[in-house]
C-alpha positions as CSV (number, residue, x, y, z in Angstrom):
1,X,0.0,0.0,0.0
2,X,1.2,3.5,-0.8
3,X,2.2,6.1,1.7
4,X,-1.0,7.3,3.4
5,X,0.2,10.9,3.6
6,X,1.1,11.0,0.0
7,X,-2.2,9.5,-1.1
8,X,-4.2,12.0,1.1
9,X,-2.2,14.9,-0.4
10,X,-3.0,13.6,-3.9
11,X,-6.6,13.2,-3.0
12,X,-6.7,16.9,-1.9
13,X,-5.4,17.9,-5.3
14,X,-7.0,15.3,-7.6
15,X,-10.0,14.1,-5.7
16,X,-12.4,15.9,-8.0
17,X,-11.0,13.9,-10.9
18,X,-12.1,10.6,-9.4
19,X,-15.5,9.1,-9.9
20,X,-18.1,9.6,-7.2
21,X,-17.7,6.0,-6.2
22,X,-13.9,6.3,-6.0
23,X,-14.2,9.4,-3.9
24,X,-16.5,7.6,-1.6
25,X,-14.3,4.5,-1.2
26,X,-11.2,6.6,-0.7
27,X,-12.9,8.8,1.9
28,X,-14.2,5.7,3.8
29,X,-10.7,4.2,3.8
30,X,-8.6,7.2,4.6
31,X,-10.8,9.9,6.1
32,X,-13.0,7.6,8.2
33,X,-10.2,5.0,8.6
34,X,-12.6,2.1,7.9
35,X,-11.2,-1.4,7.3
36,X,-11.8,-3.2,4.0
37,X,-14.4,-5.3,5.8
38,X,-16.2,-2.3,7.1
39,X,-16.1,-0.6,3.7
40,X,-17.5,-3.8,2.1
41,X,-20.3,-3.9,4.6
42,X,-21.1,-0.1,4.2
43,X,-21.2,-0.5,0.4
44,X,-22.8,-3.9,0.3
45,X,-19.9,-5.4,-1.7
46,X,-17.4,-8.1,-1.0
47,X,-14.2,-7.5,0.9
48,X,-12.3,-8.2,-2.3
49,X,-14.5,-5.6,-4.1
50,X,-13.7,-3.1,-1.4
51,X,-10.0,-3.8,-1.8
52,X,-10.1,-3.5,-5.6
53,X,-12.1,-0.2,-5.3
54,X,-9.6,1.3,-2.9
55,X,-6.6,0.2,-5.1
56,X,-8.3,1.6,-8.2
57,X,-8.8,5.0,-6.5
58,X,-5.2,5.0,-5.3
59,X,-3.9,4.1,-8.7
60,X,-6.0,6.9,-10.3
61,X,-4.5,9.4,-7.9
62,X,-1.0,8.2,-8.7
63,X,-1.6,8.3,-12.4
64,X,-3.0,11.9,-12.2
65,X,0.1,13.0,-10.4
66,X,2.3,11.2,-12.9
67,X,0.6,13.0,-15.7
68,X,0.1,16.4,-14.2
69,X,2.7,16.7,-11.5
70,X,0.9,19.3,-9.5
71,X,2.1,17.9,-6.1
72,X,5.7,17.8,-7.3
73,X,5.4,21.4,-8.6
74,X,4.0,22.5,-5.2
75,X,6.9,20.8,-3.4
76,X,9.4,22.5,-5.7
77,X,7.7,25.9,-5.0
78,X,7.9,25.3,-1.2
79,X,11.6,24.5,-1.5
80,X,12.2,27.6,-3.5
81,X,10.3,29.8,-1.0
82,X,12.3,28.3,1.8
83,X,15.5,29.1,0.0
84,X,14.4,32.6,-0.8
85,X,13.5,33.1,2.9
86,X,16.8,31.8,4.0
87,X,18.7,34.1,1.6
88,X,16.6,37.1,2.6
89,X,17.5,36.5,6.3
90,X,21.2,36.3,5.5
91,X,21.0,39.6,3.5
92,X,22.9,38.1,0.6
93,X,21.2,40.1,-2.2
94,X,23.3,38.7,-5.0
95,X,22.4,35.1,-4.1
96,X,18.8,36.1,-3.6
97,X,18.6,37.7,-7.1
98,X,20.4,34.7,-8.6
99,X,17.9,32.3,-7.0
100,X,15.0,34.4,-8.2
101,X,16.4,34.3,-11.7
102,X,16.8,30.6,-11.5
103,X,13.3,30.1,-10.3
104,X,11.9,32.3,-13.2
105,X,13.9,30.2,-15.7
106,X,12.4,27.0,-14.3
107,X,8.9,28.4,-14.4
108,X,9.3,29.4,-18.1
109,X,10.4,25.8,-19.1
């Protein structure tokens, strides 16, 4: 099973791209922390059906990130902001401007 935090972050970003059923199954598993047996009972499906549904939702989220890369871009932006903040605190204006230029170049790519 994939990292729970990663999957929840991906759900926050790409959840609307999932079908209503995938959203429901994912929410039952991760937001409500239900077991596969509990999901199966809630949805009146087999445990294997619940497992398959959860896996399909997880795979859909991972595919969306692979294709669109929004989470990766957000992470890169956070690192860039942290670096800018660090440079601003040191007062190194040259390094700060160089970093800003590098960020602008990456954004244009």
